[in-house]
C-alpha positions as CSV (number, residue, x, y, z in Angstrom):
1,M,-41.9,88.6,163.4
2,L,-42.3,87.5,159.7
3,P,-39.8,88.7,157.2
4,Q,-40.7,91.7,155.2
5,A,-41.6,90.9,151.6
6,P,-39.2,92.3,149.0
7,S,-40.2,95.5,147.5
8,Q,-40.8,95.9,143.7
9,K,-37.4,97.7,143.5
10,A,-35.7,94.5,144.7
11,L,-37.3,92.3,142.1
12,V,-35.7,91.4,138.8
13,P,-37.3,89.4,135.9
14,F,-35.5,86.2,135.3
15,V,-35.9,83.9,132.2
16,S,-35.0,80.4,133.0
17,V,-34.2,77.8,130.3
18,E,-37.7,76.3,130.7
19,N,-39.2,79.8,130.1
20,M,-37.0,80.6,127.2
21,M,-38.1,77.3,125.5
22,R,-41.7,78.2,126.2
23,L,-41.1,81.6,124.6
24,V,-39.5,80.2,121.6
25,H,-42.5,77.8,121.0
26,R,-45.1,80.5,121.7
27,V,-43.4,82.8,119.2
28,G,-42.5,80.1,116.7
29,L,-38.8,79.2,116.1
30,E,-38.5,80.7,112.6
31,T,-40.5,83.7,113.4
32,M,-38.2,84.4,116.4
33,L,-35.0,83.9,114.3
34,A,-36.4,86.4,111.7
35,E,-37.3,89.0,114.4
36,L,-34.0,88.5,116.1
37,A,-32.2,89.0,112.7
38,A,-34.4,92.4,112.3
39,E,-33.5,93.5,115.9
40,I,-29.8,92.9,115.5
41,E,-29.8,94.6,112.0
42,R,-31.5,97.8,113.7
43,D,-28.6,97.8,116.2
44,F,-26.0,97.4,113.6
45,A,-27.6,100.4,111.8
46,R,-26.9,102.4,114.9
47,W,-23.3,100.9,115.6
48,E,-21.7,104.1,116.3
49,L,-23.7,104.7,119.5
50,F,-22.5,101.8,121.2
51,D,-19.5,101.3,123.6
52,K,-17.3,98.6,122.0
53,T,-14.5,96.6,123.5
54,P,-13.2,93.2,122.6
55,R,-14.6,90.5,125.0
56,V,-12.6,89.9,128.1
57,G,-11.3,86.3,128.1
58,S,-9.8,83.9,130.5
59,H,-8.1,81.3,128.4
60,S,-6.9,77.8,129.6
61,H,-5.8,74.6,128.0
62,D,-9.3,73.5,128.5
63,G,-11.3,76.3,126.9
64,V,-12.2,79.9,127.6
65,I,-14.5,82.0,129.9
66,E,-15.5,85.3,128.6
67,L,-17.5,88.5,129.5
68,M,-19.0,90.5,126.7
69,P,-20.2,93.9,127.8
70,T,-21.7,96.9,125.8
71,S,-24.0,100.0,126.2
72,D,-26.0,102.1,123.8
73,G,-25.8,105.0,126.6
74,E,-29.3,104.1,127.8
75,I,-29.1,100.4,128.4
76,Y,-26.1,98.3,129.5
77,S,-25.7,94.6,128.9
78,F,-23.2,91.9,129.4
79,K,-23.0,88.2,128.6
80,Y,-21.1,85.5,130.5
81,V,-20.2,82.7,128.1
82,N,-17.7,79.8,128.0
83,G,-16.3,77.7,125.2
84,H,-14.9,74.2,126.3
85,P,-14.8,71.8,123.3
86,K,-13.8,68.8,125.5
87,N,-17.1,69.1,127.5
88,M,-19.1,67.1,125.1
89,G,-17.0,64.0,126.0
90,K,-18.1,64.6,129.7
91,G,-21.8,64.9,128.7
92,L,-21.7,68.7,129.1
93,Q,-22.5,71.5,126.7
94,T,-19.5,73.1,124.8
95,V,-21.0,76.5,125.2
96,T,-23.1,77.8,128.2
97,A,-24.2,81.4,128.9
98,F,-26.2,83.8,130.8
99,G,-26.9,87.5,130.4
100,L,-28.0,90.8,132.0
101,L,-29.7,94.1,131.0
102,A,-29.3,97.2,133.2
103,D,-30.5,100.7,133.4
104,V,-27.5,103.1,132.7
105,A,-29.3,105.8,134.6
106,T,-29.6,104.0,137.9
107,G,-27.3,100.9,137.3
108,Y,-30.3,98.7,138.4
109,P,-30.7,95.3,136.6
110,L,-33.6,95.1,134.3
111,L,-33.4,91.5,133.2
112,L,-31.4,88.3,134.0
113,T,-31.7,85.4,131.6
114,E,-30.3,82.1,130.4
115,M,-28.3,82.7,127.2
116,T,-27.3,79.2,126.2
117,L,-30.3,78.8,124.0
118,L,-30.5,82.5,123.2
119,T,-26.9,82.7,122.1
120,A,-27.6,79.8,119.6
121,L,-30.6,81.8,118.4
122,R,-28.8,85.2,118.0
123,T,-25.8,83.5,116.3
124,A,-28.0,82.0,113.7
125,A,-29.9,85.3,113.3
126,T,-26.8,87.2,112.8
127,S,-25.5,84.9,110.2
128,A,-28.8,85.1,108.3
129,M,-28.8,88.9,108.6
130,A,-25.2,89.1,107.2
131,A,-26.1,86.5,104.6
132,R,-29.1,88.8,103.4
133,H,-26.5,91.5,102.5
134,L,-23.6,89.2,101.3
135,A,-25.0,86.0,99.8
136,P,-25.9,85.5,96.2
137,K,-29.3,86.9,95.5
138,G,-32.0,84.3,95.3
139,A,-29.7,81.8,97.1
140,T,-31.6,78.6,97.9
141,S,-28.9,76.1,99.0
142,M,-26.3,75.8,101.8
143,A,-23.9,73.4,103.3
144,I,-23.1,73.1,107.1
145,I,-19.6,71.8,108.0
146,G,-19.7,70.9,111.6
147,N,-23.1,69.6,112.7
148,G,-23.1,70.5,116.5
149,A,-25.4,72.4,118.6
150,Q,-25.5,75.3,116.3
151,A,-26.3,73.6,113.0
152,E,-30.0,73.3,113.0
153,F,-30.4,77.0,114.1
154,Q,-28.2,78.0,111.2
155,A,-30.2,76.1,108.7
156,L,-33.6,77.3,110.1
157,A,-32.4,80.9,110.3
158,M,-31.3,80.8,106.7
159,K,-34.6,79.4,105.7
160,A,-36.6,82.1,107.6
161,V,-34.5,85.1,106.5
162,L,-33.3,84.1,103.0
163,G,-35.6,81.4,101.9
164,I,-33.0,78.5,101.7
165,T,-34.6,75.2,100.7
166,T,-31.7,72.7,100.5
167,V,-29.2,71.8,103.1
168,R,-26.2,69.7,102.8
169,L,-24.3,68.3,106.0
170,F,-21.0,67.0,106.9
171,D,-19.3,66.3,110.2
172,I,-16.3,64.0,111.0
173,D,-18.7,62.6,113.6
174,Q,-21.4,60.7,111.6
175,K,-23.8,60.7,114.7
176,A,-23.7,64.5,114.8
177,T,-24.7,64.7,111.2
178,E,-27.6,62.1,111.7
179,K,-28.7,64.1,114.8
180,T,-29.0,67.4,112.7
181,R,-30.6,65.4,109.8
182,R,-33.2,64.0,112.1
183,N,-33.8,67.3,113.9
184,L,-34.6,69.0,110.4
185,E,-37.1,66.5,109.5
186,G,-40.5,68.1,108.8
187,S,-38.8,71.6,108.6
188,G,-39.6,72.1,104.9
189,L,-35.9,71.8,104.1
190,A,-34.3,69.1,101.8
191,V,-31.5,67.7,104.0
192,T,-28.7,65.6,102.5
193,A,-26.0,63.9,104.8
194,C,-22.7,63.9,103.0
195,N,-19.5,61.8,103.4
196,S,-16.9,64.6,103.0
197,A,-16.8,68.4,103.2
198,Q,-16.0,68.4,99.5
199,A,-19.4,66.6,98.8
200,A,-21.3,68.8,101.1
201,I,-20.3,72.1,99.3
202,E,-20.8,70.9,95.7
203,G,-23.3,73.3,94.0
204,V,-24.3,75.2,97.1
205,Q,-24.4,79.0,97.3
206,I,-23.7,79.4,101.1
207,I,-21.2,77.6,103.0
208,T,-21.4,77.7,106.9
209,T,-18.3,76.4,108.8
210,C,-19.1,75.8,112.7
211,T,-16.8,73.3,114.1
212,A,-15.7,73.3,117.8
213,D,-12.1,72.2,118.1
214,K,-10.0,74.9,119.9
215,Q,-7.2,74.7,117.3
216,S,-6.1,75.9,113.9
217,A,-7.8,73.6,111.4
218,T,-8.3,73.6,107.6
219,I,-12.0,72.8,107.2
220,L,-12.0,74.2,103.7
221,T,-9.1,74.6,101.1
222,D,-8.8,77.1,98.3
223,N,-9.5,74.5,95.6
224,M,-12.8,73.6,97.1
225,V,-14.3,77.1,97.0
226,G,-15.7,78.1,93.7
227,A,-16.6,81.7,92.4
228,G,-19.8,83.3,93.6
229,V,-20.3,81.5,97.0
230,H,-20.8,83.3,100.4
231,I,-18.8,81.7,103.2
232,N,-20.3,82.1,106.8
233,A,-17.4,81.2,109.0
234,I,-18.6,81.1,112.7
235,G,-16.4,78.5,114.2
236,G,-13.4,80.6,114.7
237,D,-13.9,82.4,118.0
238,C,-10.6,82.5,119.9
239,P,-6.8,83.0,119.4
240,G,-5.3,80.1,117.5
241,K,-8.6,78.7,116.3
242,T,-9.2,79.0,112.5
243,E,-11.2,76.9,109.9
244,L,-10.3,78.2,106.5
245,H,-7.1,78.1,104.5
246,P,-5.5,81.5,104.1
247,D,-5.6,81.2,100.4
248,I,-9.3,81.4,100.6
249,L,-9.2,84.7,102.2
250,K,-6.9,85.9,99.7
251,R,-9.7,85.6,97.0
252,A,-12.5,86.6,99.2
253,D,-14.0,90.0,100.3
254,T,-14.1,89.6,104.0
255,F,-16.7,91.3,106.3
256,V,-16.4,91.4,110.3
257,E,-18.1,92.6,113.2
258,Y,-15.6,94.5,115.3
259,P,-12.0,94.5,113.9
260,P,-10.0,94.6,117.3
261,Q,-11.8,91.5,118.3
262,T,-11.7,89.7,115.0
263,W,-8.1,90.3,114.4
264,V,-7.5,88.2,117.6
265,E,-10.0,85.6,117.2
266,G,-11.4,85.2,113.6
267,E,-10.0,83.9,110.3
268,I,-8.2,87.1,109.6
269,Q,-5.7,86.4,112.5
270,Q,-3.8,84.4,109.8
271,M,-3.5,87.4,107.6
272,P,-1.1,90.4,107.4
273,K,-2.5,93.6,109.2
274,D,-2.8,95.2,105.8
275,Y,-5.4,92.6,104.7
276,P,-8.4,94.5,103.6
277,I,-11.7,94.1,105.7
278,T,-15.1,95.7,105.7
279,E,-17.0,96.3,109.0
280,L,-20.5,94.9,108.5
281,W,-22.3,97.9,110.0
282,R,-20.9,99.9,107.1
283,V,-22.7,97.5,104.7
284,V,-25.9,97.6,106.8
285,T,-26.0,101.4,106.6
286,G,-25.1,101.8,103.0
287,L,-21.7,103.2,103.5
288,A,-19.9,100.1,101.9
289,E,-20.9,97.6,99.4
290,G,-21.7,94.0,100.3
291,R,-22.1,91.7,97.2
292,R,-21.1,93.5,94.0
293,N,-21.5,90.7,91.6
294,E,-22.2,87.0,91.0
295,K,-18.7,85.9,90.8
296,Q,-17.6,87.7,94.1
297,I,-16.6,85.3,97.0
298,T,-17.8,87.0,100.2
299,L,-16.8,85.8,103.7
300,F,-18.5,86.8,107.0
301,D,-15.7,86.3,109.5
302,S,-18.0,86.1,112.5
303,V,-16.7,85.6,116.1
304,G,-19.9,87.1,117.8
305,F,-19.9,90.4,119.3
306,A,-21.7,92.0,122.5
307,T,-24.0,94.2,120.5
308,E,-25.7,91.1,119.2
309,D,-26.3,89.9,122.8
310,F,-27.5,93.3,123.6
311,S,-30.2,93.0,120.7
312,A,-31.1,89.6,121.7
313,L,-31.6,90.5,125.4
314,R,-33.6,93.6,124.6
315,Y,-35.7,91.5,122.3
316,V,-36.5,89.0,125.0
317,R,-37.3,91.7,127.5
318,S,-39.9,93.0,125.1
319,R,-41.4,89.7,124.2
320,I,-41.9,88.6,127.9
321,A,-43.8,91.6,128.7
322,G,-47.4,90.8,129.7
323,T,-46.7,87.0,129.8
324,D,-45.8,84.5,132.5
325,F,-42.5,83.5,130.8
326,Y,-40.4,84.8,133.6
327,Q,-40.0,84.8,137.5
328,L,-39.1,87.7,139.8
329,L,-35.9,87.2,141.7
330,D,-35.1,89.1,144.8
331,I,-31.6,90.2,144.0
332,I,-31.4,93.8,144.8
333,A,-31.1,95.1,148.5
334,D,-33.8,97.7,148.9
335,P,-33.6,99.4,152.5
336,D,-36.2,101.9,153.6
337,E,-33.4,104.4,153.8
338,P,-30.9,104.0,151.1
339,R,-27.9,104.7,153.5
340,D,-29.2,102.3,156.1
341,L,-28.2,98.9,154.5
342,F,-26.9,97.8,158.0
343,G,-30.3,98.6,159.6
344,M,-32.0,96.5,157.0
345,L,-29.8,93.6,157.9
346,Q,-30.5,94.1,161.7
347,R,-34.4,94.3,161.2
348,S,-34.4,91.1,159.1
349,V,-33.7,88.9,162.4
350,N,-36.9,87.0,163.3
């Protein structure tokens, strides 16, 4: 007896790395970054609908493995993600991820997808969305300190959403800077490789820090940061890991995603609990001010939050509809009689 083909109820769309890359090329990288930024902003505008909890982390001396869940009451999502800075020395990615969407009403999965690429895209899109509210109006220049896997996405997201035209790069590893400079050739950006963080930030309006070391570091000191800049701090994402000197935070107006998570993982973990912060969703909805004047220093203390993954997963689900950029996986048992799971097993014997 031939095995019975799985029913449609058993099949879940799966987007592989190959198909994610095909989707990005079909949509266009900058278009996708801009569309993701808009999708993330729409979900920030309905922030209060979401279940919110700090990500669940399993920390070790090598890195961290995390789960990031959320729901808007109709759709549930989670992301599995790791952060292992030493992986690069083994020829492995520092960050890998996959994610899932499910129907709250039934609990059935709706989408399973790679999220190593998608996390890079949504992180950059979130940065650009925040900068649209916080950076100086008409900003055209940025510096990127830390030229690893996220750097090119950050540059192109700022170009797509804000119109950035000039990028200055620095990394303690010159090979990383050269990689980023080379990858941005032909992008329409004027790219300069610099020999220090100080040189990189001279004259720019946006400073992005995205280093990978799992430790407290001082990438920027107070004397390096002039009035009127926007700092996009995305490297801090776990306890004990920071990039900015505390004196910078004392001068800056700081904006965060979800305070209970950012107090543990972000730059503000260095500060006393009465340090003032503003939740970004309040700026998006008009309940709080973002940038008030040209001399203000704004800081987006970004650690990444589950709603951003939710937005990215929903975006991908809508974008693959009617395409062949996915395959169907048989991952849900579907017996003829819901209570007869054992009978389904017995009948599967050839």
